[in-house]
VOPAGU-2260 file (C-alpha; in pm, 1 decimal, decimal comma):
REM VOPAGU-2260
SITE   aa  ch    i         X         Y         Z
SITE  MET   A    0       0,0       0,0       0,0
SITE  PRO   A    1     114,5     361,1     -53,2
SITE  SER   A    2     256,8     536,4     251,9
SITE  ALA   A    3     -36,1     778,2     288,0
SITE  ASN   A    4     191,7    1056,3     410,3
SITE  ALA   A    5      64,3    1302,4     149,9
SITE  ASP   A    6    -172,5    1335,4    -143,2
SITE  GLU   A    7       0,4    1168,3    -435,2
SITE  LEU   A    8     -29,8    1019,9    -781,1
SITE  TYR   A    9     168,4     699,0    -812,3
SITE  SER   A   10     266,7     424,9   -1055,6
SITE  ASP   A   11     384,2      84,7    -940,3
SITE  THR   A   12     519,9    -227,3   -1111,6
SITE  LYS   A   13     553,7    -534,7    -891,7
SITE  LEU   A   14     651,9    -898,8    -950,4
SITE  VAL   A   15     689,6   -1190,6    -708,6
SITE  ALA   A   16     782,5   -1522,7    -871,6
SITE  SER   A   17     918,9   -1856,8    -755,8
SITE  SER   A   18     965,5   -2193,9    -925,7
SITE  ALA   A   19    1087,0   -2489,5    -719,5
SITE  ALA   A   20    1142,1   -2757,5    -984,9
SITE  VAL   A   21    1310,7   -2559,5   -1265,4
SITE  SER   A   22    1417,6   -2202,8   -1331,5
SITE  LEU   A   23    1157,7   -1938,3   -1411,7
SITE  ARG   A   24    1283,1   -1934,3   -1770,0
SITE  ASP   A   25    1238,5   -2310,5   -1807,9
SITE  MET   A   26     896,3   -2298,5   -1643,1
SITE  ILE   A   27     788,9   -2072,5   -1930,5
SITE  HIS   A   28     985,4   -2212,4   -2225,4
SITE  GLY   A   29    1043,1   -2584,5   -2150,0
SITE  TRP   A   30    1198,9   -2805,6   -1883,8
SITE  ASP   A   31    1530,1   -2874,2   -2058,0
SITE  GLY   A   32    1760,8   -2710,7   -1799,2
SITE  GLY   A   33    1855,3   -2790,2   -1441,8
SITE  PHE   A   34    1590,3   -2986,6   -1251,0
SITE  GLN   A   35    1527,3   -3063,1    -885,7
SITE  ASP   A   36    1235,7   -3207,9    -693,2
SITE  GLY   A   37     983,4   -2932,8    -633,7
SITE  GLU   A   38     614,1   -2898,0    -569,2
SITE  TYR   A   39     505,8   -2547,9    -671,1
SITE  ALA   A   40     540,5   -2260,4    -913,3
SITE  TYR   A   41     403,4   -1918,2    -828,1
SITE  ALA   A   42     395,9   -1573,2    -984,2
SITE  ASP   A   43     196,7   -1257,2    -921,6
SITE  ALA   A   44     272,6    -955,8   -1140,8
SITE  ARG   A   45      89,5    -623,5   -1126,7
SITE  GLN   A   46      96,7    -287,4   -1297,4
SITE  ARG   A   47     -81,5     -18,5   -1098,0
SITE  LEU   A   48    -168,7     346,6   -1143,0
SITE  GLY   A   49    -340,2     518,8    -854,7
SITE  VAL   A   50    -418,5     831,6    -662,1
SITE  LEU   A   51    -412,6     883,0    -284,4
SITE  VAL   A   52    -611,6    1175,7    -145,3
SITE  GLY   A   53    -662,8    1294,0     212,3
SITE  ASP   A   54    -985,5    1425,8     361,4
SITE  PRO   A   55   -1048,5    1688,0     636,3
SITE  GLN   A   56   -1073,5    1413,0     900,2
SITE  GLY   A   57    -715,8    1303,1     834,4
SITE  SER   A   58    -800,1     978,3     653,1
SITE  HIS   A   59    -679,3     889,4     305,4
SITE  TRP   A   60    -878,7     752,7      12,7
SITE  LEU   A   61    -726,3     524,3    -249,3
SITE  LEU   A   62    -836,8     470,5    -610,3
SITE  GLU   A   63    -620,6     248,4    -827,7
SITE  TRP   A   64    -626,1      93,9   -1175,6
SITE  GLN   A   65    -458,4    -245,1   -1188,6
SITE  ARG   A   66    -345,7    -498,8   -1447,8
SITE  ARG   A   67    -269,4    -839,0   -1296,3
SITE  TRP   A   68    -115,0   -1173,4   -1397,9
SITE  HIS   A   69    -147,7   -1450,3   -1136,4
SITE  TYR   A   70     -18,6   -1809,9   -1164,2
SITE  ASP   A   71     -36,4   -2059,3    -877,4
SITE  LEU   A   72      61,5   -2420,6    -952,9
SITE  SER   A   73      83,9   -2693,0    -689,1
SITE  PHE   A   74     198,1   -3043,3    -792,3
SITE  SER   A   75     342,6   -3366,1    -657,9
SITE  LYS   A   76     711,3   -3444,0    -703,4
SITE  GLY   A   77     603,1   -3737,2    -916,4
SITE  MET   A   78     409,4   -3500,0   -1142,2
SITE  ALA   A   79     720,3   -3284,8   -1186,3
SITE  ARG   A   80     933,2   -3590,9   -1272,7
SITE  TYR   A   81     668,8   -3718,6   -1518,1
SITE  TYR   A   82     638,2   -3381,3   -1692,1
SITE  ARG   A   83    1014,8   -3343,1   -1724,8
SITE  ALA   A   84    1043,4   -3696,4   -1867,0
SITE  SER   A   85     772,3   -3610,7   -2120,9
SITE  GLU   A   86     950,8   -3286,7   -2217,8
SITE  THR   A   87    1294,6   -3446,5   -2258,9
SITE  GLY   A   88    1198,6   -3795,8   -2381,8
SITE  GLU   A   89    1364,8   -3961,6   -2083,1
SITE  ALA   A   90    1234,0   -4273,6   -1907,5
SITE  LEU   A   91    1074,5   -4267,3   -1564,3
SITE  GLN   A   92    1284,1   -4460,4   -1314,8
SITE  GLN   A   93     985,3   -4566,1   -1102,1
SITE  ASP   A   94     607,1   -4546,2   -1083,9
SITE  GLU   A   95     498,1   -4193,6    -994,4
SITE  SER   A   96     193,5   -4043,6    -824,2
SITE  LEU   A   97      46,3   -3757,4   -1028,8
SITE  ARG   A   98    -124,2   -3452,6    -878,3
SITE  LEU   A   99    -163,0   -3103,0   -1020,9
SITE  ASP   A  100    -367,5   -2803,9    -903,3
SITE  ILE   A  101    -369,8   -2482,7   -1103,8
SITE  ARG   A  102    -517,4   -2139,2   -1035,1
SITE  ALA   A  103    -430,4   -1884,0   -1303,2
SITE  ILE   A  104    -590,5   -1547,5   -1382,5
SITE  THR   A  105    -515,8   -1255,8   -1611,5
SITE  ALA   A  106    -732,9    -961,5   -1512,8
SITE  THR   A  107    -785,8    -586,0   -1513,9
SITE  GLY   A  108    -939,6    -416,2   -1212,9
SITE  LEU   A  109   -1020,2    -107,5   -1006,3
SITE  ASN   A  110    -911,0    -103,0    -642,5
SITE  PHE   A  111   -1088,0     127,5    -396,0
SITE  GLY   A  112    -989,4     170,1     -31,0
SITE  LYS   A  113    -969,7     397,3     272,2
SITE  GLN   A  114    -720,2     426,9     554,7
SITE  PHE   A  115    -858,1     438,7     909,0
SITE  GLU   A  116    -663,5     556,0    1215,1
SITE  LEU   A  117    -781,3     343,1    1506,9
SITE  THR   A  118    -545,9     505,2    1757,1
SITE  GLU   A  119    -389,2     843,4    1696,4
SITE  GLN   A  120     -55,7     809,3    1513,1
SITE  SER   A  121     -29,1     443,8    1620,2
SITE  LEU   A  122    -250,0     190,3    1439,5
SITE  LYS   A  123    -381,5     235,9    1086,7
SITE  LEU   A  124    -590,3      -7,8     883,6
SITE  THR   A  125    -643,6      19,8     508,5
SITE  PRO   A  126    -914,7    -212,9     378,7
SITE  SER   A  127    -972,1    -211,3       4,3
SITE  VAL   A  128   -1190,6    -387,8    -250,2
SITE  THR   A  129   -1081,5    -470,5    -604,2
SITE  VAL   A  130   -1332,3    -540,5    -880,3
SITE  TYR   A  131   -1175,8    -733,5   -1168,5
SITE  ARG   A  132   -1261,2    -828,8   -1523,3
SITE  ALA   A  133   -1100,3   -1167,4   -1590,6
SITE  ASP   A  134    -969,0   -1190,8   -1947,6
SITE  SER   A  135    -822,8   -1541,2   -1914,1
SITE  TRP   A  136    -835,4   -1817,4   -1652,2
SITE  GLN   A  137    -725,6   -2173,4   -1581,0
SITE  PHE   A  138    -858,5   -2361,3   -1277,7
SITE  GLY   A  139    -809,5   -2735,2   -1257,6
SITE  HIS   A  140    -720,3   -3049,9   -1066,7
SITE  LEU   A  141    -552,4   -3363,1   -1204,8
SITE  ASN   A  142    -497,7   -3683,4   -1006,3
SITE  GLY   A  143    -350,1   -4017,8   -1115,1
SITE  TRP   A  144     -31,2   -4221,6   -1161,3
SITE  ALA   A  145     233,7   -4296,3   -1424,2
SITE  ALA   A  146     423,5   -4619,9   -1486,9
SITE  ALA   A  147     801,7   -4654,2   -1490,9
SITE  GLY   A  148     967,2   -4677,7   -1830,9
SITE  SER   A  149     985,2   -4474,9   -2148,4
SITE  SER   A  150     637,0   -4545,7   -2286,3
SITE  GLY   A  151     462,8   -4260,4   -2103,0
SITE  SER   A  152     195,4   -4495,4   -1974,7
SITE  ALA   A  153     -30,0   -4302,0   -1733,3
SITE  SER   A  154    -384,3   -4276,9   -1601,5
SITE  ALA   A  155    -552,4   -3970,4   -1449,1
SITE  THR   A  156    -879,7   -3794,0   -1380,9
SITE  LEU   A  157    -917,3   -3429,1   -1478,8
SITE  ASP   A  158   -1148,7   -3154,2   -1352,7
SITE  TYR   A  159   -1067,5   -2843,9   -1554,4
SITE  HIS   A  160   -1222,1   -2498,2   -1616,7
SITE  PHE   A  161   -1073,7   -2254,5   -1867,7
SITE  ASN   A  162   -1119,4   -1988,1   -2129,3
SITE  GLU   A  163    -867,0   -2170,5   -2350,9
SITE  ASP   A  164    -808,3   -2546,1   -2320,9
SITE  LYS   A  165    -431,4   -2601,2   -2277,7
SITE  LEU   A  166    -458,2   -2980,4   -2241,4
SITE  LEU   A  167    -712,3   -3138,4   -2477,8
SITE  GLU   A  168    -770,9   -2838,2   -2709,2
SITE  TYR   A  169   -1147,5   -2821,6   -2667,5
SITE  GLN   A  170   -1258,0   -2504,6   -2848,4
SITE  VAL   A  171   -1453,6   -2239,6   -2655,4
SITE  ASP   A  172   -1505,3   -1864,5   -2687,3
SITE  PRO   A  173   -1642,8   -1749,4   -2350,5
SITE  ALA   A  174   -1717,6   -1394,0   -2242,6
SITE  ALA   A  175   -1495,7   -1226,6   -1983,7
SITE  GLY   A  176   -1542,9   -1327,1   -1620,9
SITE  TRP   A  177   -1556,8   -1112,9   -1307,7
SITE  GLY   A  178   -1377,4   -1117,5    -975,3
SITE  LEU   A  179   -1404,9    -950,8    -636,2
SITE  SER   A  180   -1114,1    -934,8    -391,0
SITE  PHE   A  181   -1094,4    -792,5     -38,1
SITE  ASN   A  182    -749,3    -675,8      81,3
SITE  LEU   A  183    -621,4    -538,4     411,0
SITE  GLY   A  184    -322,0    -321,4     497,0
SITE  VAL   A  185    -187,9    -264,4     850,4
SITE  ASP   A  186      53,9       1,1     978,3
SITE  TRP   A  187     122,1     -13,6    1352,5
SITE  GLN   A  188     375,1     200,2    1536,0
SITE  ILE   A  189     415,1     -41,7    1826,7
SITE  ALA   A  190     664,5     174,9    2013,3
SITE  GLU   A  191     896,4     463,6    1935,6
SITE  GLN   A  192    1153,1     232,7    1774,8
SITE  TRP   A  193     929,8     -53,3    1656,1
SITE  ARG   A  194     694,3     -53,9    1357,0
SITE  LEU   A  195     485,9    -332,3    1204,4
SITE  ARG   A  196     356,0    -306,6     848,8
SITE  GLY   A  197     158,4    -574,2     666,2
SITE  GLN   A  198     -52,7    -640,3     361,0
SITE  ILE   A  199    -290,0    -929,1     287,5
SITE  ASP   A  200    -407,7    -951,7     -73,2
SITE  ASP   A  201    -703,2   -1172,7    -171,4
SITE  LEU   A  202    -791,6   -1213,6     196,1
SITE  TRP   A  203   -1135,3   -1304,1      63,6
SITE  ASN   A  204   -1197,8   -1335,7    -308,9
SITE  LEU   A  205   -1445,2   -1487,4    -552,2
SITE  TRP   A  206   -1431,1   -1521,5    -930,0
SITE  ARG   A  207   -1735,9   -1590,9   -1147,6
SITE  MET   A  208   -1714,1   -1703,8   -1510,2
SITE  GLU   A  209   -2057,5   -1697,9   -1668,6
SITE  ASP   A  210   -1984,2   -1946,7   -1947,5
SITE  SER   A  211   -1645,6   -2099,8   -1868,6
SITE  GLY   A  212   -1527,2   -2392,8   -2073,4
SITE  TYR   A  213   -1490,9   -2713,3   -1874,4
SITE  THR   A  214   -1373,3   -3070,8   -1913,3
SITE  ASP   A  215   -1439,2   -3361,4   -1677,0
SITE  ALA   A  216   -1233,3   -3643,8   -1819,8
SITE  CYS   A  217   -1067,2   -3978,4   -1767,5
SITE  ILE   A  218    -729,7   -3997,5   -1943,9
SITE  ASN   A  219    -537,8   -4319,8   -2012,4
SITE  PHE   A  220    -216,5   -4283,4   -2210,6
SITE  ASP   A  221     -60,8   -4584,5   -2382,2
SITE  SER   A  222    -284,8   -4856,7   -2231,0
SITE  PRO   A  223    -167,0   -4839,6   -1868,4
SITE  SER   A  224    -155,4   -5168,9   -1673,0
SITE  GLN   A  225    -342,3   -4993,5   -1391,5
SITE  SER   A  226    -598,8   -4719,3   -1426,7
SITE  VAL   A  227    -767,4   -4478,8   -1185,9
SITE  CYS   A  228   -1069,6   -4449,9   -1416,0
SITE  THR   A  229   -1222,3   -4612,1   -1724,1
SITE  SER   A  230   -1217,4   -4453,8   -2068,7
SITE  SER   A  231   -1323,3   -4592,6   -2404,8
SITE  ALA   A  232   -1034,6   -4417,8   -2580,0
SITE  THR   A  233    -725,5   -4222,4   -2475,7
SITE  ALA   A  234    -960,7   -3971,7   -2312,9
SITE  SER   A  235   -1332,3   -3973,9   -2247,2
SITE  GLY   A  236   -1572,4   -3768,0   -2041,2
SITE  LYS   A  237   -1765,5   -3452,2   -2109,2
SITE  SER   A  238   -1684,8   -3097,5   -2214,6
SITE  GLY   A  239   -1896,8   -2787,8   -2248,2
SITE  GLN   A  240   -1958,4   -2444,8   -2099,3
SITE  GLU   A  241   -2107,5   -2361,0   -1759,4
SITE  VAL   A  242   -2105,9   -2106,0   -1475,9
SITE  PHE   A  243   -1789,6   -2150,5   -1267,7
SITE  TYR   A  244   -1682,0   -2004,0    -934,3
SITE  GLY   A  245   -1314,6   -2004,2    -835,7
SITE  ARG   A  246   -1090,8   -1866,0    -561,5
SITE  LEU   A  247    -725,1   -1766,1    -529,8
SITE  ARG   A  248    -513,4   -1832,2    -222,0
SITE  PRO   A  249    -430,3   -1521,6     -10,8
SITE  ALA   A  250     -83,6   -1363,4     -11,9
SITE  THR   A  251      54,5   -1212,8     310,2
SITE  GLU   A  252     355,3    -984,1     354,5
SITE  ILE   A  253     465,3    -862,6     699,8
SITE  ASN   A  254     758,1    -638,9     788,6
SITE  LEU   A  255     873,5    -568,1    1144,8
SITE  SER   A  256    1131,6    -290,7    1167,2
SITE  TRP   A  257    1348,4    -156,3    1448,8
SITE  THR   A  258    1511,7     186,3    1444,9
SITE  PRO   A  259    1802,8     192,8    1692,8
SITE  GLN   A  260    1963,3     504,2    1834,6
SITE  LEU   A  261    2190,6     534,4    1532,6
SITE  LYS   A  262    2137,4     804,6    1278,7
SITE  GLY   A  263    1941,6     683,1     976,3
SITE  LEU   A  264    1976,1     307,4    1046,8
SITE  GLN   A  265    1681,8      67,2    1038,5
SITE  LEU   A  266    1681,0    -314,0    1080,2
SITE  GLY   A  267    1392,4    -534,0     974,6
SITE  ILE   A  268    1248,4    -884,5     949,4
SITE  ASN   A  269    1029,5    -962,3     649,0
SITE  LEU   A  270     786,1   -1250,9     587,8
SITE  TYR   A  271     611,6   -1336,2     260,5
SITE  HIS   A  272     367,8   -1627,8     229,9
SITE  GLN   A  273     131,8   -1747,1     -41,0
SITE  GLY   A  274       4,0   -2102,6     -72,6
SITE  ASP   A  275     307,6   -2331,9     -96,0
SITE  TYR   A  276     559,0   -2046,2    -119,2
SITE  SER   A  277     713,5   -1881,5     188,0
SITE  ARG   A  278    1025,0   -1679,6     260,8
SITE  VAL   A  279    1173,0   -1498,7     560,7
SITE  GLY   A  280    1432,4   -1223,8     530,7
SITE  ALA   A  281    1650,3    -989,2     732,7
SITE  THR   A  282    1700,0    -635,2     600,2
SITE  VAL   A  283    1916,6    -329,8     669,1
SITE  ARG   A  284    1819,2      20,9     557,9
SITE  GLN   A  285    2037,1     330,6     579,5
SITE  GLN   A  286    1914,3     685,3     530,6
SITE  LEU   A  287    2187,7     875,1     344,4
SITE  ALA   A  288    2025,3    1217,9     329,8
SITE  ASP   A  289    1683,0    1374,3     363,0
SITE  SER   A  290    1572,6    1229,0      30,1
SITE  TRP   A  291    1793,7     920,4     -25,6
SITE  SER   A  292    1818,1     575,7     130,4
SITE  VAL   A  293    1968,5     236,8      40,8
SITE  HIS   A  294    1881,6    -107,5     169,7
SITE  SER   A  295    1988,8    -470,7     139,9
SITE  GLY   A  296    1861,1    -806,3     261,9
SITE  ILE   A  297    1917,4   -1180,4     278,4
SITE  TYR   A  298    1632,5   -1432,3     250,7
SITE  SER   A  299    1555,1   -1796,2     325,7
SITE  SER   A  300    1476,0   -1846,1     -45,6
SITE  ARG   A  301    1851,8   -1804,1    -115,7
SITE  GLN   A  302    1784,6   -1453,5    -244,1
SITE  LEU   A  303    1996,6   -1145,8    -194,8
SITE  GLY   A  304    1815,6    -815,2    -212,5
SITE  ALA   A  305    1915,9    -455,9    -272,1
SITE  GLY   A  306    1734,4    -132,7    -337,3
SITE  VAL   A  307    1742,9     242,5    -339,8
SITE  GLY   A  308    1485,5     500,3    -239,1
SITE  TRP   A  309    1452,3     863,3    -339,0
SITE  LYS   A  310    1195,3    1124,7    -251,8
SITE  TYR   A  311     974,1    1025,0    -545,1
SITE  LEU   A  312    1115,4     689,6    -661,2
SITE  ALA   A  313    1180,0     348,7    -502,5
SITE  LEU   A  314    1343,7      40,9    -658,2
SITE  ASP   A  315    1382,3    -300,8    -495,0
SITE  LEU   A  316    1520,3    -624,5    -644,8
SITE  LYS   A  317    1567,7    -972,1    -494,9
SITE  LEU   A  318    1727,5   -1262,1    -687,7
SITE  ASP   A  319    1866,9   -1604,0    -598,4
SITE  ASP   A  320    2111,7   -1612,2    -894,0
SITE  TYR   A  321    2289,3   -1337,4   -1087,8
SITE  ARG   A  322    2251,0   -1547,4   -1405,6
SITE  MET   A  323    1902,4   -1460,1   -1524,0
SITE  ALA   A  324    1849,6   -1795,4   -1702,1
SITE  ASN   A  325    1899,5   -1978,0   -1369,8
SITE  VAL   A  326    1679,1   -1761,3   -1147,2
SITE  ARG   A  327    1417,2   -1957,3    -948,8
SITE  ASP   A  328    1314,8   -1684,1    -702,3
SITE  ALA   A  329    1265,4   -1322,9    -808,5
SITE  ASP   A  330    1103,9   -1016,6    -656,4
SITE  PHE   A  331    1093,8    -678,3    -830,1
SITE  ASN   A  332     924,1    -355,5    -728,1
SITE  LEU   A  333     948,3     -15,3    -893,6
SITE  ARG   A  334     739,4     274,1    -763,0
SITE  LEU   A  335     710,1     636,3    -868,7
SITE  ALA   A  336     505,6     877,7    -654,9
SITE  LEU   A  337     436,9    1243,5    -731,2
SITE  PRO   A  338     285,7    1452,6    -449,9
SITE  PHE   A  339      33,6    1724,8    -527,4
């Protein structure tokens, strides 16, 4: 959330992304690079343009346009090994359990909120509501098993809702969906030297797709010796269009900072959590002048972070590898604020 220290017009670009099994590049382009057992891939990217305006009572109102890309994949280690074997043509070394859950949204929205001071200069809450138009979506669950060997023999059940079928290529042309998300910001000056700031996005959310494409299917590749369902061909079931309701998992970020009796120095502990992805970090910030500051951090996700702040501009970057093709954990935030 903006700082709410003054009326301002701001622009913000933010990305949080993590991929446990392969690098972010390979997650997008193909699993032909370094591989390790992993069970999730997550990304939330946003472009925001907003205005923050105070009222005579000392509160601040927030109105923000937002463009959002959200990907949340949760899968078994066996699913990751099966997918990599399929991508590279390698043989599975053992039978694998298959499980995949996907929640993916591309949306445009308006976010409206207000900051409330519950205790004077001490505790501030900023609830906000975002109304989205969903341009694309993928919600689904796959469950099954795959046999050892190079044949790709596998059996699975699929429950899948989409605007574009990425698996079985069932053709649909649905109208845009809609989403509603409730968010909450907290700013608490616990004591003179201690401050707690937090943000929960998608604390409660609901997405409605009026005529979403769907597939309920049984899939049996290459005549598996065991099957979790019965199909008359490689895949059977039903497909069509129906009303669908989906939800995203909340994302929480908390920062506890301590300002010791040293000029311009601030130490902090940071927590980020969403679904299967979590990280904890320790940060150091140094105020260089009235308008400039620098900061750095180290994180449990093997990331190193660095950033710089100016009166109107803030930049923060966290990476786990300086070689961009090998990055598995990335966090980027660029913010420009113009007071008026």
